[in-house]
Every structure is written in structure tokens, then in C-alpha cells.
DOKOL-871968 format. One record per residue (C-alpha): residue number from 1; residue in one letter; chain; x, y, z. Coordinates in Angstrom, 2 decimals, always signed. Layout:
// DOKOL-871968
[NUM; A; A; [X; Y; Z]] ...
***
This chain:
// DOKOL-871968
[1; M; A; [+20.66; +20.45; +24.27]] [2; Q; A; [+17.41; +20.38; +26.19]] [3; T; A; [+15.54; +21.80; +23.19]] [4; S; A; [+17.08; +19.20; +20.87]] [5; N; A; [+16.15; +16.41; +23.28]] [6; S; A; [+12.60; +17.73; +23.55]] [7; N; A; [+12.32; +17.82; +19.76]] [8; N; A; [+13.52; +14.22; +19.52]] [9; I; A; [+11.00; +13.12; +22.13]] [10; A; A; [+8.21; +14.96; +20.33]] [11; T; A; [+9.18; +13.40; +16.98]] [12; T; A; [+9.33; +9.90; +18.45]] [13; T; A; [+6.04; +10.35; +20.28]] [14; S; A; [+4.35; +11.69; +17.16]] [15; W; A; [+5.61; +8.77; +15.06]] [16; F; A; [+4.35; +6.16; +17.52]] [17; R; A; [+0.94; +7.80; +17.74]] [18; T; A; [+0.69; +7.92; +13.97]] [19; A; A; [+1.85; +4.32; +13.61]] [20; A; A; [-0.34; +2.96; +16.42]] [21; P; A; [-3.44; +2.25; +14.27]] [22; Y; A; [-1.28; +0.28; +11.82]] [23; I; A; [+0.43; -1.65; +14.62]] [24; H; A; [-2.98; -2.73; +15.90]] [25; A; A; [-4.31; -3.48; +12.41]] [26; H; A; [-1.31; -5.61; +11.38]] [27; R; A; [-1.11; -7.73; +14.53]] [28; G; A; [-2.02; -11.30; +13.60]] [29; A; A; [-1.93; -10.55; +9.87]] [30; T; A; [-0.02; -12.72; +7.40]] [31; F; A; [+2.54; -11.04; +5.15]] [32; V; A; [+4.48; -12.76; +2.39]] [33; I; A; [+7.68; -10.78; +1.72]] [34; A; A; [+9.74; -11.66; -1.36]] [35; F; A; [+13.20; -10.27; -2.12]] [36; D; A; [+15.66; -11.04; -4.89]] [37; G; A; [+19.32; -12.03; -4.78]] [38; E; A; [+20.41; -8.48; -5.56]] [39; T; A; [+18.69; -7.30; -2.37]] [40; I; A; [+20.54; -9.92; -0.33]] [41; A; A; [+23.83; -8.65; -1.79]] [42; T; A; [+23.27; -5.01; -0.76]] [43; K; A; [+24.81; -3.38; +2.30]] [44; G; A; [+21.33; -2.58; +3.55]] [45; F; A; [+20.22; -6.21; +3.79]] [46; D; A; [+21.22; -6.49; +7.46]] [47; S; A; [+18.94; -3.55; +8.28]] [48; L; A; [+16.14; -5.20; +6.31]] [49; V; A; [+16.57; -8.39; +8.38]] [50; H; A; [+16.31; -6.24; +11.52]] [51; D; A; [+13.02; -4.90; +10.17]] [52; F; A; [+11.79; -8.48; +9.62]] [53; A; A; [+12.56; -9.21; +13.27]] [54; L; A; [+10.67; -6.10; +14.36]] [55; L; A; [+7.59; -7.16; +12.38]] [56; N; A; [+7.76; -10.60; +13.97]] [57; S; A; [+7.93; -9.03; +17.45]] [58; L; A; [+4.77; -7.04; +16.65]] [59; G; A; [+2.78; -10.21; +16.10]] [60; I; A; [+2.86; -10.21; +12.30]] [61; K; A; [+3.06; -13.65; +10.69]] [62; L; A; [+5.92; -13.63; +8.20]] [63; V; A; [+6.70; -15.81; +5.22]] [64; L; A; [+10.00; -14.77; +3.62]] [65; V; A; [+10.75; -15.87; +0.06]] [66; F; A; [+14.19; -15.17; -1.40]] [67; G; A; [+15.67; -15.24; -4.87]] [68; A; A; [+19.18; -16.27; -5.92]] [69; R; A; [+19.56; -15.37; -9.61]] [70; K; A; [+22.45; -12.97; -9.07]] [71; Q; A; [+24.44; -15.39; -6.91]] [72; I; A; [+23.83; -18.35; -9.25]] [73; D; A; [+24.98; -16.28; -12.23]] [74; V; A; [+28.15; -15.23; -10.40]] [75; Q; A; [+29.05; -18.81; -9.49]] [76; S; A; [+28.18; -20.04; -12.98]] [77; N; A; [+30.65; -17.53; -14.45]] [78; I; A; [+33.33; -18.54; -11.95]] [79; H; A; [+32.91; -22.23; -12.84]] [80; K; A; [+32.51; -21.45; -16.55]] [81; V; A; [+29.02; -22.91; -16.69]] [82; G; A; [+26.80; -21.51; -19.42]] [83; I; A; [+23.90; -19.23; -18.45]] [84; S; A; [+20.72; -19.48; -20.50]] [85; Y; A; [+17.30; -17.93; -20.05]] [86; H; A; [+14.10; -18.16; -22.02]] [87; D; A; [+10.92; -16.19; -21.35]] [88; G; A; [+12.41; -14.95; -18.06]] [89; L; A; [+13.21; -18.44; -16.71]] [90; R; A; [+16.61; -20.03; -16.23]] [91; I; A; [+17.32; -23.16; -18.26]] [92; T; A; [+18.74; -25.44; -15.57]] [93; D; A; [+20.92; -28.26; -16.88]] [94; E; A; [+22.85; -30.68; -14.64]] [95; S; A; [+25.80; -28.30; -14.16]] [96; S; A; [+23.50; -25.33; -13.39]] [97; L; A; [+21.52; -27.47; -10.97]] [98; K; A; [+24.64; -28.34; -9.01]] [99; I; A; [+25.53; -24.67; -8.66]] [100; A; A; [+21.94; -23.69; -7.80]] [101; R; A; [+21.75; -26.24; -4.99]] [102; S; A; [+25.02; -25.01; -3.50]] [103; V; A; [+24.16; -21.31; -3.81]] [104; I; A; [+20.60; -21.60; -2.52]] [105; G; A; [+21.69; -23.73; +0.41]] [106; K; A; [+24.35; -21.21; +1.42]] [107; L; A; [+21.96; -18.24; +1.10]] [108; R; A; [+19.38; -20.01; +3.22]] [109; L; A; [+21.92; -20.65; +5.99]] [110; D; A; [+23.21; -17.06; +5.79]] [111; I; A; [+19.70; -15.61; +6.16]] [112; E; A; [+18.89; -17.93; +9.06]] [113; A; A; [+22.14; -16.83; +10.73]] [114; K; A; [+21.22; -13.16; +10.33]] [115; L; A; [+17.79; -13.82; +11.83]] [116; S; A; [+19.51; -15.50; +14.79]] [117; F; A; [+21.81; -12.55; +15.49]] [118; G; A; [+21.06; -11.09; +18.92]] [119; L; A; [+24.02; -9.28; +20.42]] [120; P; A; [+23.31; -6.49; +22.93]] [121; H; A; [+23.24; -2.90; +21.64]] [122; T; A; [+22.00; -4.04; +18.20]] [123; P; A; [+18.50; -3.85; +16.70]] [124; M; A; [+18.31; -7.67; +17.03]] [125; A; A; [+18.99; -7.72; +20.76]] [126; H; A; [+16.53; -10.02; +22.58]] [127; A; A; [+14.64; -10.60; +19.31]] [128; Q; A; [+14.74; -14.42; +19.58]] [129; V; A; [+13.38; -14.95; +16.07]] [130; R; A; [+12.67; -18.62; +15.36]] [131; C; A; [+13.08; -19.38; +11.68]] [132; T; A; [+11.90; -22.54; +9.97]] [133; S; A; [+12.01; -23.92; +6.45]] [134; G; A; [+11.57; -27.28; +4.74]] [135; N; A; [+9.90; -29.10; +1.87]] [136; L; A; [+6.85; -26.84; +1.93]] [137; V; A; [+6.61; -26.30; -1.84]] [138; T; A; [+5.94; -29.18; -4.21]] [139; A; A; [+7.15; -28.61; -7.78]] [140; R; A; [+6.83; -30.10; -11.23]] [141; P; A; [+9.10; -29.62; -14.24]] [142; V; A; [+8.41; -26.85; -16.70]] [143; G; A; [+9.27; -29.38; -19.39]] [144; I; A; [+9.69; -28.38; -23.01]] [145; K; A; [+8.29; -25.04; -24.20]] [146; D; A; [+8.86; -23.42; -27.56]] [147; G; A; [+11.04; -26.41; -28.37]] [148; I; A; [+13.34; -25.67; -25.43]] [149; D; A; [+13.96; -28.20; -22.65]] [150; F; A; [+14.08; -26.29; -19.36]] [151; G; A; [+15.73; -29.22; -17.61]] [152; H; A; [+15.57; -28.88; -13.82]] [153; T; A; [+13.64; -25.61; -13.88]] [154; G; A; [+10.25; -26.11; -12.31]] [155; E; A; [+6.97; -24.46; -11.46]] [156; V; A; [+4.87; -24.55; -8.32]] [157; R; A; [+2.58; -27.55; -8.10]] [158; R; A; [+1.33; -27.30; -4.53]] [159; V; A; [+1.94; -25.25; -1.38]] [160; D; A; [+1.79; -26.98; +2.00]] [161; T; A; [-0.48; -24.36; +3.56]] [162; Q; A; [-1.15; -26.51; +6.62]] [163; G; A; [+2.56; -26.88; +7.31]] [164; I; A; [+3.21; -23.16; +6.85]] [165; N; A; [+0.24; -22.13; +8.99]] [166; D; A; [+1.31; -24.51; +11.76]] [167; Q; A; [+4.68; -22.74; +11.92]] [168; L; A; [+3.16; -19.26; +11.74]] [169; T; A; [+0.76; -20.11; +14.58]] [170; L; A; [+3.78; -20.99; +16.72]] [171; G; A; [+5.21; -17.52; +16.03]] [172; N; A; [+7.93; -18.80; +13.71]] [173; V; A; [+9.15; -16.99; +10.62]] [174; V; A; [+8.90; -19.27; +7.57]] [175; L; A; [+11.79; -18.96; +5.11]] [176; L; A; [+11.23; -20.33; +1.60]] [177; P; A; [+14.13; -20.69; -0.89]] [178; P; A; [+13.61; -20.58; -4.69]] [179; M; A; [+13.36; -24.33; -4.98]] [180; G; A; [+10.82; -27.11; -4.79]] [181; F; A; [+10.70; -30.88; -4.59]] [182; S; A; [+8.69; -33.40; -6.57]] [183; P; A; [+6.94; -36.43; -5.05]] [184; T; A; [+9.69; -38.52; -6.65]] [185; G; A; [+12.36; -36.66; -4.68]] [186; E; A; [+13.68; -34.47; -7.50]] [187; F; A; [+14.98; -30.93; -6.89]] [188; F; A; [+13.74; -28.05; -9.08]] [189; N; A; [+14.95; -24.49; -9.43]] [190; L; A; [+11.92; -22.16; -9.14]] [191; S; A; [+11.14; -18.50; -9.65]] [192; Y; A; [+10.94; -16.78; -6.27]] [193; E; A; [+8.17; -14.52; -7.64]] [194; A; A; [+6.10; -17.59; -8.53]] [195; I; A; [+6.59; -19.10; -5.08]] [196; A; A; [+5.64; -15.84; -3.35]] [197; T; A; [+2.55; -15.40; -5.51]] [198; N; A; [+1.31; -18.94; -4.97]] [199; V; A; [+2.01; -18.88; -1.24]] [200; A; A; [+0.22; -15.53; -0.81]] [201; K; A; [-2.75; -16.79; -2.80]] [202; D; A; [-3.06; -20.14; -0.98]] [203; L; A; [-2.57; -18.62; +2.48]] [204; A; A; [-5.02; -15.80; +1.67]] [205; A; A; [-2.26; -13.49; +2.89]] [206; D; A; [-3.14; -9.96; +3.92]] [207; K; A; [-0.20; -8.54; +1.96]] [208; L; A; [+2.32; -9.65; -0.61]] [209; I; A; [+5.43; -7.46; -0.66]] [210; F; A; [+8.14; -7.52; -3.32]] [211; I; A; [+11.47; -5.87; -2.48]] [212; G; A; [+13.86; -5.35; -5.38]] [213; D; A; [+14.59; -3.01; -8.27]] [214; N; A; [+11.32; -1.12; -7.94]] [215; S; A; [+12.65; +2.41; -8.36]] [216; D; A; [+10.95; +2.89; -11.73]] [217; D; A; [+8.64; +5.86; -12.12]] [218; L; A; [+5.51; +3.95; -11.13]] [219; D; A; [+2.41; +5.55; -9.65]] [220; R; A; [+2.08; +5.30; -5.88]] [221; E; A; [-1.18; +3.38; -6.23]] [222; M; A; [-2.37; +1.35; -9.19]] [223; T; A; [-5.34; -0.86; -9.88]] [224; V; A; [-4.85; -4.16; -11.68]] [225; E; A; [-6.32; -2.58; -14.79]] [226; Q; A; [-3.81; +0.28; -14.65]] [227; A; A; [-0.87; -2.06; -13.95]] [228; E; A; [-1.78; -4.27; -16.91]] [229; N; A; [-0.71; -1.51; -19.27]] [230; T; A; [+2.89; -1.39; -17.99]] [231; K; A; [+3.55; -4.88; -16.64]] [232; D; A; [+5.53; -5.98; -19.70]] [233; Q; A; [+8.21; -3.40; -18.84]] [234; H; A; [+8.38; -4.44; -15.19]] [235; P; A; [+8.63; -8.17; -14.27]] [236; T; A; [+7.70; -7.66; -10.63]] [237; L; A; [+4.65; -5.65; -11.67]] [238; A; A; [+3.58; -8.61; -13.78]] [239; A; A; [+3.83; -10.85; -10.70]] [240; A; A; [+1.82; -8.31; -8.70]] [241; V; A; [-0.94; -8.33; -11.31]] [242; E; A; [-1.03; -12.12; -11.28]] [243; A; A; [-1.26; -12.15; -7.48]] [244; C; A; [-4.14; -9.67; -7.43]] [245; K; A; [-6.00; -11.67; -10.04]] [246; A; A; [-5.49; -14.75; -7.88]] [247; G; A; [-7.18; -13.05; -4.93]] [248; V; A; [-4.40; -11.22; -3.04]] [249; K; A; [-5.95; -7.92; -1.98]] [250; R; A; [-2.80; -5.81; -1.63]] [251; V; A; [+0.57; -6.16; -3.32]] [252; H; A; [+3.39; -3.73; -2.51]] [253; L; A; [+6.48; -3.01; -4.60]] [254; L; A; [+9.40; -1.55; -2.61]] [255; D; A; [+12.80; -0.31; -3.70]] [256; R; A; [+15.70; -2.24; -2.14]] [257; D; A; [+17.85; +0.94; -2.07]] [258; Q; A; [+15.44; +2.93; +0.10]] [259; D; A; [+16.39; +2.36; +3.73]] [260; G; A; [+13.37; +1.75; +5.94]] [261; A; A; [+10.95; +1.47; +3.01]] [262; L; A; [+9.30; -1.62; +4.50]] [263; L; A; [+8.48; +0.05; +7.81]] [264; Q; A; [+7.36; +3.26; +6.15]] [265; E; A; [+5.09; +1.33; +3.79]] [266; L; A; [+3.45; -0.59; +6.61]] [267; F; A; [+3.23; +2.03; +9.35]] [268; S; A; [+2.44; +5.29; +7.57]] [269; R; A; [-0.61; +6.36; +5.62]] [270; D; A; [+1.22; +7.18; +2.39]] [271; G; A; [+3.79; +4.39; +2.43]] [272; A; A; [+7.01; +4.32; +0.44]] [273; G; A; [+6.45; +2.24; -2.66]] [274; T; A; [+3.80; +1.26; -5.16]] [275; L; A; [+0.57; -0.38; -4.05]] [276; I; A; [-1.32; -2.65; -6.46]] [277; T; A; [-4.92; -3.44; -5.56]] [278; P; A; [-7.90; -4.94; -7.39]] [279; E; A; [-9.78; -1.72; -6.62]] [280; L; A; [-8.84; +1.88; -5.92]] [281; F; A; [-6.96; +2.44; -2.66]] [282; E; A; [-8.59; +5.84; -2.28]] [283; T; A; [-12.37; +5.97; -2.58]] [284; I; A; [-15.06; +8.64; -2.64]] [285; R; A; [-18.37; +7.66; -1.08]] [286; Q; A; [-21.43; +8.87; +0.79]] [287; A; A; [-20.68; +9.62; +4.44]] [288; T; A; [-22.21; +7.57; +7.24]] [289; I; A; [-22.64; +8.19; +10.95]] [290; E; A; [-19.35; +6.32; +11.53]] [291; D; A; [-17.53; +9.08; +9.60]] [292; V; A; [-18.57; +11.91; +11.94]] [293; G; A; [-15.44; +11.62; +14.08]] [294; G; A; [-13.18; +11.67; +11.02]] [295; I; A; [-15.00; +14.66; +9.51]] [296; L; A; [-14.74; +16.60; +12.77]] [297; E; A; [-11.02; +15.89; +13.01]] [298; L; A; [-10.65; +17.16; +9.45]] [299; I; A; [-12.68; +20.38; +9.75]] [300; Q; A; [-11.94; +21.53; +13.30]] [301; P; A; [-8.58; +23.20; +12.42]] [302; L; A; [-10.35; +25.09; +9.61]] [303; E; A; [-13.14; +26.12; +11.98]] [304; A; A; [-10.55; +27.43; +14.45]] [305; N; A; [-9.03; +29.57; +11.67]] [306; G; A; [-12.41; +30.91; +10.61]] [307; V; A; [-12.29; +29.20; +7.21]] [308; L; A; [-15.36; +27.09; +7.99]] [309; V; A; [-18.45; +27.69; +10.10]] [310; K; A; [-18.26; +25.77; +13.37]] [311; R; A; [-20.37; +22.61; +13.54]] [312; S; A; [-21.04; +20.63; +16.70]] [313; R; A; [-20.96; +16.84; +16.70]] [314; D; A; [-24.74; +16.74; +17.27]] [315; H; A; [-25.32; +19.10; +14.35]] [316; L; A; [-23.00; +17.10; +12.11]] [317; E; A; [-24.69; +13.83; +13.03]] [318; T; A; [-28.06; +15.15; +11.94]] [319; E; A; [-26.66; +16.38; +8.60]] [320; V; A; [-24.13; +13.65; +7.79]] [321; D; A; [-26.33; +12.42; +4.92]] [322; H; A; [-25.41; +15.61; +3.04]] [323; F; A; [-21.69; +14.78; +3.20]] [324; T; A; [-19.42; +13.01; +0.75]] [325; V; A; [-16.05; +11.80; +2.01]] [326; M; A; [-12.79; +10.74; +0.42]] [327; E; A; [-11.39; +7.80; +2.33]] [328; R; A; [-7.79; +6.62; +2.19]] [329; D; A; [-6.85; +3.39; +3.95]] [330; G; A; [-9.76; +3.78; +6.37]] [331; T; A; [-9.09; +7.45; +7.12]] [332; V; A; [-11.20; +10.42; +5.96]] [333; V; A; [-8.79; +12.75; +4.15]] [334; A; A; [-11.34; +15.07; +2.49]] [335; C; A; [-15.02; +15.92; +2.68]] [336; A; A; [-17.68; +18.14; +1.16]] [337; A; A; [-21.39; +18.66; +1.70]] [338; L; A; [-24.27; +19.39; -0.67]] [339; Y; A; [-27.41; +21.14; +0.60]] [340; P; A; [-30.04; +21.18; -2.16]] [341; Y; A; [-32.73; +23.84; -2.58]] [342; P; A; [-34.88; +22.11; -5.22]] [343; E; A; [-37.45; +24.91; -5.36]] [344; N; A; [-34.71; +27.21; -6.64]] [345; K; A; [-32.77; +24.48; -8.49]] [346; I; A; [-29.72; +25.60; -6.51]] [347; G; A; [-27.34; +23.54; -4.44]] [348; E; A; [-25.08; +24.89; -1.73]] [349; L; A; [-21.57; +23.48; -1.62]] [350; A; A; [-20.40; +23.58; +1.98]] [351; C; A; [-17.63; +22.31; +4.22]] [352; L; A; [-15.18; +21.46; +1.43]] [353; A; A; [-12.05; +20.43; +3.32]] [354; V; A; [-8.90; +18.48; +2.45]] [355; S; A; [-6.43; +17.20; +5.05]] [356; K; A; [-3.28; +19.31; +5.20]] [357; G; A; [-1.03; +16.49; +4.01]] [358; Y; A; [-3.15; +15.88; +0.91]] [359; Q; A; [-3.66; +19.34; -0.48]] [360; D; A; [-2.29; +20.44; -3.86]] [361; L; A; [-2.88; +16.95; -5.26]] [362; G; A; [-6.20; +17.58; -6.98]] [363; R; A; [-8.42; +16.06; -4.31]] [364; G; A; [-10.46; +19.22; -3.79]] [365; K; A; [-11.12; +19.42; -7.52]] [366; K; A; [-12.11; +15.76; -7.58]] [367; L; A; [-14.58; +16.24; -4.72]] [368; L; A; [-16.01; +19.33; -6.40]] [369; S; A; [-16.59; +17.28; -9.54]] [370; V; A; [-18.47; +14.64; -7.53]] [371; I; A; [-20.65; +17.29; -5.87]] [372; E; A; [-21.41; +18.78; -9.29]] [373; Q; A; [-22.45; +15.35; -10.58]] [374; Q; A; [-24.69; +14.85; -7.56]] [375; S; A; [-26.27; +18.26; -8.16]] [376; V; A; [-27.03; +17.56; -11.80]] [377; A; A; [-28.48; +14.15; -10.88]] [378; A; A; [-30.74; +15.93; -8.35]] [379; G; A; [-32.05; +18.29; -11.05]] [380; L; A; [-30.15; +21.36; -9.82]] [381; S; A; [-28.90; +23.92; -12.31]] [382; S; A; [-26.31; +25.81; -10.24]] [383; L; A; [-24.07; +25.64; -7.19]] [384; C; A; [-23.45; +28.40; -4.69]] [385; V; A; [-20.80; +28.67; -2.02]] [386; L; A; [-20.02; +31.07; +0.82]] [387; T; A; [-16.34; +31.60; +1.63]] [388; T; A; [-14.15; +33.96; +3.63]] [389; Q; A; [-10.61; +32.84; +2.70]] [390; T; A; [-10.70; +30.61; -0.37]] [391; A; A; [-12.32; +32.84; -2.97]] [392; H; A; [-9.51; +32.46; -5.50]] [393; W; A; [-9.72; +28.66; -5.45]] [394; F; A; [-13.40; +28.76; -6.34]] [395; I; A; [-12.81; +31.35; -9.06]] [396; E; A; [-10.13; +29.10; -10.54]] [397; H; A; [-12.69; +26.31; -10.67]] [398; G; A; [-15.37; +28.16; -12.56]] [399; F; A; [-17.26; +30.06; -9.86]] [400; E; A; [-18.23; +33.72; -10.31]] [401; Q; A; [-18.91; +36.28; -7.61]] [402; A; A; [-22.58; +36.70; -6.79]] [403; E; A; [-24.76; +38.59; -4.33]] [404; I; A; [-26.55; +37.56; -1.18]] [405; A; A; [-29.78; +38.13; -3.08]] [406; D; A; [-28.73; +35.37; -5.49]] [407; L; A; [-28.84; +32.80; -2.70]] [408; P; A; [-31.96; +30.70; -2.12]] [409; V; A; [-34.40; +32.60; +0.08]] [410; A; A; [-34.12; +30.02; +2.85]] [411; K; A; [-30.35; +30.47; +2.84]] [412; Q; A; [-30.57; +34.27; +2.83]] [413; D; A; [-32.50; +34.12; +6.10]] [414; F; A; [-29.51; +32.45; +7.80]] [415; Y; A; [-26.77; +34.58; +6.26]] [416; N; A; [-24.27; +35.67; +8.94]] [417; Y; A; [-23.52; +39.34; +8.25]] [418; Q; A; [-20.92; +39.41; +11.00]] [419; R; A; [-18.91; +36.69; +9.25]] [420; N; A; [-19.31; +38.64; +5.97]] [421; A; A; [-18.62; +35.66; +3.71]] [422; K; A; [-18.45; +36.26; -0.04]] [423; V; A; [-20.97; +34.56; -2.28]] [424; F; A; [-19.97; +32.66; -5.44]] [425; S; A; [-22.06; +30.79; -7.94]] [426; K; A; [-21.44; +28.33; -10.76]] [427; E; A; [-23.80; +27.27; -13.51]] [428; L; A; [-23.92; +23.51; -14.06]] [429; R; A; [-23.98; +22.06; -17.56]] 
***
């Protein structure tokens, strides 16, 4: 029992230490989280509401936008009211409008009630979440398109950013239903995706998160350009692309059926869903002095195992200009160094290291390719490398065994015979 308890403590401690940078980074940030009616209907929705409360307690400003398509369809069938869609939008006649108003009003009250839940011995105990809503979205009618009158279906005209920000500054959670009002007092049924996208854009939100049927085989990270190719098969992906184009820097797609996906996405490096960004989430760039700590953290375990030659911080600081790093969400996950010997037209590839959690995913090969490109650009004709434990990897990537005498003369003078590293070389084309 003691061992089990110790393991639990170690796991909890490890998780908090890993999550700590994200907790600090997210405090004070604004997140717009949108979820559809199907998500509300799942058994896991209560747990999701608990997660909303946790985010609020961590100082994250939350705008929640919910959909109601499933519930409106169910009630329409019960009352024998016709259901019609065109181009993904509901055609809302007078009968559909009556049902929509009733359904949306009930869902809003139900969600507010769940956010108010605070019994002892529950995740919501002492949460004291203050939730507010109101006429914060002004709408206009879609009108007639393709010869079809959309009736009381509307589109977003304006978002009351001042009103929303006032509530967020007070620490309140803002809850927005899929509806809007016109200046003439009319009620319009709106797409929750459109509301979320417009709100995120106008608030300059740090993140827009869609929770729904996002279990498709999508890549973990996609640029807008990559997402454009598949958005027609995935409605939420289309909304994510639109949001990114409108200026939202990060849009996340999470699967409603994955318990804890929201917390994992926000408080772990790899997340749990699909991230859409205007630019690549993972970048390769020249190292700077600020990267020294990250490089040391990456290479020290390999130095301890004898895979890499030990480098002090002072030594690394003087040679950081030789390093290229792969950065993921602000963390160095891989690095490599190039030491050129222009007189011999040879470059030495050194200190190639990939974080343990990111190996076997092609990152080493990608870094090698970048180093090769740098070498060719510098007028070098070959690369050499010294290794004690990774010979096969270099052979698999085009290197051939060489001799110490094949190294640049300056490098031969510093060869460590006690370490007895093998020499490999690769011609560059």
C-alpha cells in the first residue's frame, strides 16, 4: 500500500510540475470554447462543466458558446414540425422559431445550473462560478439565398466586445446561446460556430476551442493551408480555417467522447486534439543564447550515458551560434550543431539530440536535412560525425564508415582516443 501511495504521489507531483508552465502561461488569457448540442447530451458533459470551472479558478477568462441543433431537431420531430437545411444552415420558419426559442432557453438555464453546482465532495465544491449572458450578439437575417428564404435564421452582425470584456474582467464566465437579436427586437437562430468565430476574432482571443465530433483522422497539427484541403469534409475544420484567417492564432478541435481532452490539450505539450494555426506549431530555427538552458536539459541525459561529449554551460554559450534547434510550443525538443571546416570543405555534425518523448517521429531526420542544407549553402561538400552508440542510425541515413585520417586536420588534433568514437562521413549533393 505504501508503494502504491508513493507512486500516486509521484505521478501527481510530476503532472503538476509538467503543467505548471501552462498554468502560468494561460492565467489571464481569453479562451472561447464552443460545443454543440450533441456534446451537451453526452454523459460526459457534467465532467466537461467541471473542467470549465477549473479553468475559471485558474484565472482563465472563459466565453462559452453552445449549439442546440440536436435538441431542436428532437423537439421538431416530437411536434411534427418540418426540418429543413440548406448549405449547412437551418431554415427557421415561425414554427421552428418557436421551438428554437424554447429549446435554447432551456439549455441555457440547464448549463447555468450546472455551473452553479457546488456540493461538497464534488469537483465543483467551492467553485463559486459566476455565469452571465445577455444580448451580447447583434444579428441580421440571412435573407434569401439561392432562391430560398431562410426566415428567422440569422448571421452575426456585431459582437458587444465591451460588454463581454467587462464581464470577463469581473471574473465571470460568459455564456452565449446560438441566437442573436436585431436592433428592431427580432430574435434570430444563429450558427454556434459563427458566433464563436466572430467572438474569438473580435476579442482577439488567445484560443478558440471547438468540442464536438472531432474524432476524424486529422493530423495533430495543421496549418491553414493544410486544413484548406480537407475542410469541405469537416464543418468544424472549415470554421477553424475561417477563424485563423480572421486573426485567431490558435484553434483547437477536441473530441467530445475523450474524457479530459480539454485539460490535456491545455496543460500538456502534445495536447489531445487537432491544432490549427496560421503557421507551423513546431519550428526549426537558429539557436540563440536564450536556448542554452533548453539545449542543456536536452543533452545532459545523453552526456550521462556517454552518447554525447559533455559540454559545460560556458562552453555551450560560446558555441551556441553553431546550433540549430527544433522548438515546440516554446520548448526545445531537438537540436544539432554544425562546425564547418571550410579549408577542407567538410562540416562536422555534432550534438544531434531529440527529446525522449519525440523520438521515432522523424525529427532527427528532419534536423539532419536542415544541417545538410546549411552545409551546402556554406560551400561544404561533405559531413562527418563521431559517434559511440548511434552508428546504425547514421548508416541508415546515408553515412559511411570513415577513418580518423579522413577528419579535418584541426579535428584530428582533438580526437579523444579514450572515448574511441567511430567516424562516419557523408557526401553532400
